[in-house]
N, C-alpha and C positions, 0 to 999 in steps of 0.2 A: 528817498527810501533806503538807499544804500547806506547813508550816514546813520540813519536810525538803527539799521541792522548791526552796523559796526559798534555803535554805542552799547547796544544790548549785549553783544559778545564781550566787549570790554568790561562792562559791569559784572557779568557772570564770572569772568576770569578773576576779577578782584575779589568777589565773594568767596570763590573757591580758595584763593590764596590765603584769605584771612582765617579759614578753618583748617588749612593744611598743617599738620603737626611739624614743629620745628625740630632741630637737632636734639635739644634737651628733652623734648617730649618723647622722641623716638628712643633715645638712650634710656630714659626712665622706664618706658614701656618694656624695653628689652630686659633691663635688670629686674623689673618687677616680675616678668614672666619666668625668668631663670630662678630668682630667689624663691618665689612661691612654689614652683614645681620641685625645686630641690628640697624645700621643707616637707612637702607632702610625700616625696619619694623616700626621704629618711624616715618619716613617720610610718609609711607603708612597710618599709623593710624592718623597722623595729617591731611592728605589729606581727609580722610573719615570724620574726625571730622569737618573740615572746611565746608564740604557740609551739614552735618547733624546738627551741633551745639548742639550736645548731649554729655554731660560729661560722660555718661555711656559707650561711645564708647571706651575711654581709658582703663576703667576697663575690657571691653570685650577683647581688644587686649592684655592687660597685662595677662589676664587669658590664652589666647592662647599661649603666650610665656612661661608661667609657665608650662602649660601642655606639651609643646614641650620639655622643660628641664627635666620634670619628666619622660616622655616617653623615652628620651635619656638615662637617668641613668638606668631605668628599662631594656631597651634593652641591655645596656652594661653589666648589672648584669647577664642577661640570657645567653649572649654570654660567659661570664666568667664561668658561671655555667656549660655550655656545654663543654667548653674547659677543665674543670677539670675532665670530664668523661674519663674513660679508652679509649684509641684509638681504641681498638678492639670493645668495645661497641658502640662507635660513628660510626664506620664503619658499624656495624650491624644495627643501627638505620637508617642510610642513605640508606642502601640496602632494608631493610624490609618495612619501612613505605610506600614508593611509591607502592610496590607490594601489600601490604595489602589494600591500598586505591583502587587500580585498581580492586581488587577482590570484593570489597564491595561498592565502591563509597559512603562511609558513614564514618563519623569520629568516631562514637561510637565503632564499631567493631575493627578497627585498634588499638585504645587506649586500649580496653579490652584485645585483644590478646597480645599487647606489654607488659602490666603489668603482665598478667598471665604467659606468656612464659618466661619472664625475671625472675620472682620469682621461677618458677619451675626449669628452667635451672640452676640458681644460687644454689638452694638447692641441686640438684643432683650432681653437680660438687664438691661442698664443701664436701659433704658426701663421694664422691668417692676419692677425692684427700687427704683430711685431716682426715676424719673419725669422727664419732660423739663423740667418747670418748675424743678425743684430743681438742675438742672445749671448750671454757670457758662457764660458765653457761649462760652468756648474749648471746653469739654466738649460743648456743644451742636453746635458746628461739626464737631468730630471725630466725634461720633456720627452726624451727618447724612452726612458724607463716607463713613464706614464703611458706613452703610446703602445709600447710592447705589452704592458699589463692590461691596458684597456681593450685594445683591439684584439690582442692575442686571447684575452679572456673571453671576449664575445665570440671569437672564432671557435674556440674550444667548446664553449657553451652551446653554440649552434650545432657543432658536430655531435655533441652528446644528446642534444634535444632531438636531432634527426634520427638517431639510432633507436631501434625498438626497445633497447634496454640492456640489462646485464643478467647473466646467469648467477644463481646462488650456488653454494657448494653442492657437488654431486650427491644424489640421494639414491639409495638402493630401494627398488620396489620390492618390499618384503614378500608380497604375494607371488612374485615371479622369481624369487631367489632360491627356491627349492624345487626339486624335481618331483612334484606331486601331480599325479595323473588326475586331471579334471575332465569329467565327461561333459561334453557340450550338450546343451538342450537340443533335442531333436524336434525342431519346429522352425517355421519360417521366421525370419527376422521381423520383430514387431515394428521396425522402421520401414519395412517395405509396404508400398501401397496395396490396398485390398482390391476386391473385384468390383466394387460399386463405382458407378459413374458419379462424379461430384458436381453439385450445383451450389450456387452462392447467391445470397441476397442480403439486403439490409432492412432493419426495421428501426423506427424512431418517430420523433415528434412531427417531422415534416416541416419544422420551422427553424431548423438550425441555420444560423447566420453565416457560417463559415465553411460548412461541409455539405455539398449537395447530396451526398449519399444519405445524409440524415435530414436533408431539406427537401427541395422540390423533386429530387430524384429517388427518394426513399421508396422501397417496395411495399412495406407494410407500415401503416401508421399506428402509433400507440398513444395512449393518454399519459399525461404527466402524473407524478406522485408527490405527495407532500412530505418533505424531508426535515421539516422544522424540529421535530422531537430529537433528531439524531445529529444535527449539525449546529455547532456553536460558532459564534464570531463571524457569521456572514453579515457584517456590518462595517461601519466606518468607511475609510477610503478604499480599503481592500475589497469590502463587500460591494461598494459602489462600482469599482472598476470591473469586478467579476460579473456583476449583473449587466453592466454596459457592454461587456465583450460578448456574453452569451445570450443576453436578451431575456433572461429569467432569473428568479431568485430561488431560495431554498424551499419555497412553497410550491414550486412547479418544476421539479426535476424531471428531465426526460428519461424514457427507457429506450436507449439506443444500443444497437449491437450489429455486428457483422456475423452472418451465419453461413456455415458450410454444412451441407446436408447431402446424404446419399439419395440417389434416385431409386425409388422402390416403394413398396407398399408399407413396409415397417410392421409393427412399431419398432423404433430404434431408440437405444439409450441416448440420453441427452447430457452433454457436459457444457458448463459455462466456464469461461476463462476470463480473468480480470487482471489488468495491468496494475502497476504500482504508482508511486508518487513521482512523476516526471513533470516537466514544465507543462502546464495545462494547454499552452499554445503549440506544443510539439506533440501531436497526437500519438498515443501509444497503442491504441486498440488494433491497428493494422499489423503490429509486429508479430502476431501469432498465426499468420496465414499458413506457415509451414505445418503447424499442428492441425489447423482446420482441414487442409487438403488431405493430410494423412488419415485423420480420424474418420472423416466423412467417407473416404474410400474403404474403410474397414467397417462401415455400418454404424457409426456413431455421429450424431449431430453435435456440432460444436458452435457455440455462439461466443464471440469475443465481445465482451461487454464494455461499452464506453462509459468511463467515469472520469474523463479528463476534466470535467467542469468542477470537480472538487480536488483537483491536483494543485500543486504549488504554483505561485505566480510571482513575478517581480514585485507586484503590489503588496506582497506579504510583509515587506519591510515596514509597512505602515500598519500592520496588523492583518492577520489572515485566519483561515480555518485552523482549528486546533483539535487534535485527537478525534479525527473524523472517521476512524476506521470502523466504528460501529455503523456509520452510514454506508460505508462501502459494503459491509456484510449484509445489511438490511436491503440495499438495492438489489443484490443478487437474488434474494428471496422474492422480491417484487418481479424480477425477470422470470423466475420460475412460475410465479402466479400467472404471468402473461402467457407463458407456454401452456400451462394447464388449461387456460381459457380457450386458447386456439385448438388444443387437442380435443376439446369437448364441443367445438363449434362446427356444426355440419356445413359442408361446403368450403371450409377453410383449407388452405394449402397444407396445414399441419394437422388437420382433423384425423385422429386415429393413428398418427405417424409417430407418436412419442410414447416410449415405454416409461411411464411415470414412476415405476417401481425401481428403475435403474438410472439414478441421476448422480452426476459428479460435479464437484466444484474445483476449479484450478485457479490458483492465484500466485502472482509474482510480486515480490517485495512487500509493500503494504497490502497488496492484494492477497499475498500469501498469509498474512495475519487475518485479513478480512474473511477468507473462506472458513477459518476456524470459528470466527464469531457467527457467521451465517449458519454453520452446522449446529452450534449451540442454540442460537435463537430459534432455529427450526423446530426444536423440541420443547420450547418454553411457552407457557400460556401468556406471559407478560414480558414486556421490556424490563430487564433487571434494574435499570437506573430510574425507571418511572413506571410504576405498575398501573398508571392510568392509561398506558398504551397497551392494548391487547394484541397478542399474536395469535394467529390461527393458521399456521403453515403446515407443519407435520408432513412435509414432502418426503419422498423416498430417496433421500440422499444416502448413497452407499459408500461414496469415496471422496476423499479430499487429497488434493495435490498442492503442496506449498513449494514454490520455487524461490529460493533465497529470501525467505520471509523475514520481516521484523517481528518482534514479539513484545507486547506490553505497551504499544502506542496508545491503544484504548484498553482500559481495564473495566470489566463489567463489575459494578459494585466495588470498585477499587481492588479487584482480584483478577488474576490471570484466567483466561478462558480454559475450560476443561471440555474435551470432546469425549463422548461415550458411544461405543458400538458403531463406529464408522471406520472404515479402512483408511489408512493415512500413509502418505508418502511425502518425504521432504528431501530436496536436493539443494546442495550449496557448493559454491566454488571456493577453493582456497585463495584464489586471486581476486576475490570480490573487494573492490575499492569503495563500494557504497555501504553495504551491510557487511562490515569487515569481520564480524563475529558470527559463528554458526548459531544464530538465534533460534532457528527452527528446531535445534536439538532440545530447547527448552519446552516447546510445544509437544515434541515427541514424547517427553517424559509424562505429559499430562493427558495423553490419549489412553483411555481406559476401556476395557472390554468386560461387560457384565452380563449380557444376555447369552442365550444358548447357541447363537449362530456363530459361524466361523468368521473371524476378522483377523487382519494382521496390520502391523505398522512397520515401516522401513525408513531408514535414513541413509542418504548417500552423500559423501563428501568427495569432491572431485578436484584433484590437483591440476591446476592450470585453467580451470573454468573461472570466469568472472561473473559480474552481476548482469551486465547489459546484453551479452550475446545470447541469452535465452529469449530476447526480444529483438527481432531483426531491425527494428527502427531505432533501437538504442545503441547497439553495436559495442565497440570496445572502450567507449568512454563512460566510465562509471561515475564520474565526479560532477558532470555538468559544466566543468571548466573547458572552454574551447581549446586550451593549450594541452592537448592530449600527450604531448611530448614529455610532460612532467611525470607521466605514469611509466612504470617499468612493464612494458608489454612483452618483454622477451620470454617471460614464463607463461604467457597466455596461449591457450589452445587456439588453433584456427577456428573461426566461427563455424565452418562446416562441421568440424568435429564436435563442437559444443552442441550444435543443433541436432546432430546425430544421437548424442547421448540423451538429449531430451526426448527425441522421438522413440528411441529404444525403451527407455524406462517409463515414460508416460504412456506410450502405446501399450506396453505389456501390462502395466498396472491397471489400466482401464479394461484391457482384454480379460484380465483375471477377475476383477471385482464387478464389472458390469456384464461380462459375457461368459463368465465361469470357465475361462481357458487357463486352468491351473497348471498346464505344462510350463508356463512362464514363471511360476513361483520360485523355482530354484535360483533365478537371476538375482532375486532380492536377498537371498542367503549368501550367495557367492557370485560376485560379478564375473569371475573367471568362467562361469558357465555360459556367459554370452560373449566370450572373447572374440569370436568371429564377427560379432556385430558392432563391437565397441572400439573406439580409438585407443591407442596405447597410452596409458597414463596410470597414476596411482588412484585407486578407488578404495575408500573406507566405507564399509556398509554395516548398518545395524538392522537387526530383524527380531521381531517378537510377534507371536500370534496369540490368539485367545486361549490356547491350550497351555500356555506357559504357567508353570508352578514355581514360585520363587523359593529358593533356599536362603539366599542372602541378597538383599538390595540395599542394606546399610542405612535405611531411613527410619528404622523402628525405634531406636534409642541411642544413647551415648555410651553404651557398654560394648567395648570392642570384643568381648569374649562371648557375646550372644549373637545368634543369627536371627533372620526374619522368621524362619521355620521354627515352630514351637519345639522347645527342648533342644534346639540346635546349639552346640557349644563350639567355640573356636579356640584354638591354641596356635602358638607360633614359636619358632626357635631361630636364633641367630640373625634376626632381622635388624637392620640399622634404622629402619623406619617402619612404624606400624601405627596407623591412625585411620579414623573414618571422619570425613569432612565434606562440607559443601563443595560442589564442583564449580570452579571459577572459570568462566569464559573470558574473552578479552574485555568485554564491556559490562557484563552483568554476572550475577550468580545464576547457575543453571536451574536451581530450584529442586535439586535432589543431592543426596550424599553418595559417596562411594568410598571404597577401600583404597588406601595408599600404602604400598609396601616397598621397601628398599633393601638392598644388600650390597656389600662391598667386601671383597676378600683381600684387599690391600696388597696386590702383587708388588713386590719390591724390585723386580727387574723384568726385562722383556722375556726372558727364557722361561719364566714360570707360567704354567698353563692350568686349566681347570682340572686336568687329571691329577695334578699334584696336590689339590686341596683335599684335606681329610674329610671323610663323610660326617664326622662329628661336628664340623663347623659349617656345613652346608645349611643355608637358610631355607625354611619352609613355613607354609601357612596351611593349617588343616581345619576342616569343618566336619563335625560329626553329623551324620544323617540318620540317627537311630530310629526316628519316628517317620521318616519319609516313606510315602507310598508311591512307588515308582513302577511304571509300566515297563515290561521287558523290551518293548519296541520303541522306547522313547529316545530322546536326543539330549545329551548334556550341552548346555549353552552358557556362555557368559560373555560379557563385553570387557575389553581391555584397551588401554592406551598407555603410551609412555608419558611420564611426568618429568619435565626438564627441571630437576632440582638436584642439589648436592646429594650424592649417594650415601655419604657418611657425615651427617650434620654434627656428630659428636666428636669429630676429629679436630675441632678448633673452638675458638670462642670460650664461652663459660665452662665447657666440658673439660678443657685442659688447663684452665687457670688454676694455679696453686699446686698442681701435681707434677709439673715439669721438674726435671732434675735441676736443682739449684746450681750445680756445677756446669750446666750446659754452656754457659758463657765462656768457660775456660777450655772448651774443646779446641784442639789444634786446627790450623788452617787446612791441613790435608783431609781431615774428617769432614769439614764443611764443604770442601770441593766434591768429595764423594757423594755427600747428600744432595748437592746441587745437580750432580750428574744423574743420580737416580731420579730426582724430581723431573728433570728434562726427559728422561726415558719414559716416565709415567705419563707425562704430558703428550709425548709423541704417541704412546700407546692409546691414550684416550681419544686422540684425534682420529686414529685408525678405527678404534672400537665403535665410535659413534656412527660410522658408516655401516656397521653390521647390524642387521635386525636382531631383536631380542628373542631368545628362545628359552624355554624351561620345560621341566617334566611335570606331567599331570599323572597323579596316581589315584586309583580307586581301590578300596578294600571292601570286601563283603563280610558278612557276619560269621562266616566259617573259615576265614583266614585266607581266602583266595584274593589275588590282586592283579591289577592290570596297570602297567606303566607305559606311557607314550609321550612323545614330545609335543609341545604346542604346534610345532611345524608339521605335524600330521595333517593339520588343516592349513596353517600358514604361520610363519614367524610373525612377531609383532612389529608393525611398521614403526620406524623411528619417527619422531615428531616432524611433521611437515612444516617447513619454514619458507616464508615468501618475503619478497621485497615488493611492496605495493607501489612505492614512489622511487624515482631515481635518486632523490636526495637521501634515501635511506642508506645508500652505499657510502655516503660520507661519514656517517656515524654508526655504521654496522647495525642499522635498525631493522633486524629481522622480526617478522611478526609470526606468532604461532599460538596455538591453544590446544587444549586437550580435546581430541576427537576420538571417539570409541569405535572399535571394530568388534563385531560379534563373531565369536568362535563357536563352531558347530561340530559336534562329535556324535554321530549316530551309534547307538548301542550295537546295531547290526554289524557295523564295521569293526567295532572294538572287540566284539565277541570272538572274532577270528584269532585274536592275540591270546586268549585263554578261554577255551570252550567250557571250562568248569566254573567260570565266574558267574555268580548269580546277581543279575542287575536288579532283581526285585528285592534284594537284601543288601543293598549298598549301605555300608556303615560309615565310611569316611571318604572325603575328597581332600586330596593334598596337592598343593602347588609347591614344587621343589625347584629352587632356583640354582640349577647346577650346570647351566650352559654358558653364562656370561660372567665375566669377572665382577661386574657391578651393574647396577641399574635401579631405577625407581619406576614402578608402574602403578597404574590405577585400574582396579577391577570393579565391575558393577554387574548387577542383575544376573547373579549365578542361579541357575535353576534347570528345570527339565521341561521339554516340550514334546508333544507327539510329532512323529515324523509325518509331514504332509503327504 
């Protein structure tokens, strides 16, 4: 048998050799490929030239050909270099590089480990097999250097890994930089527990394979629901493993939740909270116990909904659920249906205990997007992606809270979700390493108020907050990578502080919207109103209510001289930048436009100050308000943010080409040195200036010539752009992350009237922004208008 096998192999080898191309065939194939490609390349270049009639085209195409030849030789050299490596080392590279990349998803760490491990391993084996004494002097030197770099590098890396991280450049907290008296809210901290005794229970299928609280120990049993219309891709290996692990498929999804409720007769408002996309086997629903205990003590039922079974899994690498956030939102409505049934069932624990007209939905991460879908589905008669699926919810959802949400993971009818006539609050952390962009600000723009009831929306951006610490089971690791030492945790708030922020804001938001405790409303206008309740950090807050009347939101057209308000006209003087454009976040467009203005007075030395700048060159931006109907008790509001771009884009590039002095090259060395010195002074001044918050003057004029002028810092100076380092490797290439985050500025007429009692706020004719406080700057302004004072 062995001989027959060898004969077969020999015969196969001979057959292969007879059809293997020889040297002449390979050379002919090479020349054929080169000649034919050269022919077509020349024909292609000639065709382009015949259309353009430009002789430079031939040079361009010749350059492409030369680059291709150079790249080919370089690639061949690299392949040859790799082929000269020892086969064992080549195999080690092929095995380890993919694994190192998967562990870090970054190129720096794999390269660093490759170099250090190779040097350390080489030094160890040389010393073990050969011995130091037997090495030549040169070999000894190389071995010692390898050991120093290898072991020293690992030691340094270990020290850096064990550190919490590094600080970024110091940043001034603009809201705290001026001596403005802020009256504190006269109320108990919304983070303090209330008077109700708290109880807890779980409800669920009673069949859970892994969690007794939803299995044999469940307190209330619920029926499953069919999620097939809303869940795609529960199939293949990923679907098989998901079903094997949980014991059910998408046709029988359980309604599971942990409930914290107040002891008493009620009825009590009800809030549901839902987690985001974490590992499905690392259960996330327990992480909101801190909110459950707080809210229940304040007379609000909280149910932490379990949707772990549609979370991510390791099996997703073979295919998994995709764009399932509509299912997350729909499941919340099914939970509300269950509570309504219990509320109407005599003898049930929750019979008559639920105030069904005061409901709230809270979501974290993907859950933060899902609550928006749920609020929209709640008012629709049909599922927007398939009208054969009827909806009949119409529950009394008054409030939505989105914690570090994503946006656009699911698109209803391929469009972003719009919420109408629901109070909305979104909070996001600047140090978020999971949802790295403030995506909730996109949803904020799409919250609309159309009915006659009072509603408001608010956004909060917190310096030092991350993604996971809003859920106690997630903690400080936002990436899912067990090597948390890769993250720069130095800028992170302690978890106790981040939980306190969540309790203060979510507690007060639900107190306002579900229990009508409007004494907490000023907190959402100005976080300094709750300074006694909140940890010390930078807070950027946006606020808008249903009384807002827009003067300019910059979404109406592409004419920069018109305003949103009918007949509103805009003029500007001495600006270096003036445009209206889509707002760009880190990862997506925001979905709305804003004004961008810049100024630069080009100080040529350190001694020059703003006082020396002539009034005739001061930049300003003015909006006429001739047809505005304004209440005398209203509030002027607008949102603003710094834009990190060049303050004078016309100082270089195409703007100066051709107009420079032709004799500039003949300037003497002394003049050049003077210019360099001035440039260094300007650079030093810029470095100092960027630490100072931006301020400017706001001027109002009425129809009879009266005016009021006041600085932006009457409320607060403008916060400079918040920059963070998410990963420690960011310090190697100065990879600071930032984006435009707006702050709402709020100026009550009642306070402004004190500056000029003769000013008529019902006859405001013009609003002017005068940039007279900083040497230079670029800012973005949005949503200029008026609101009633709450």
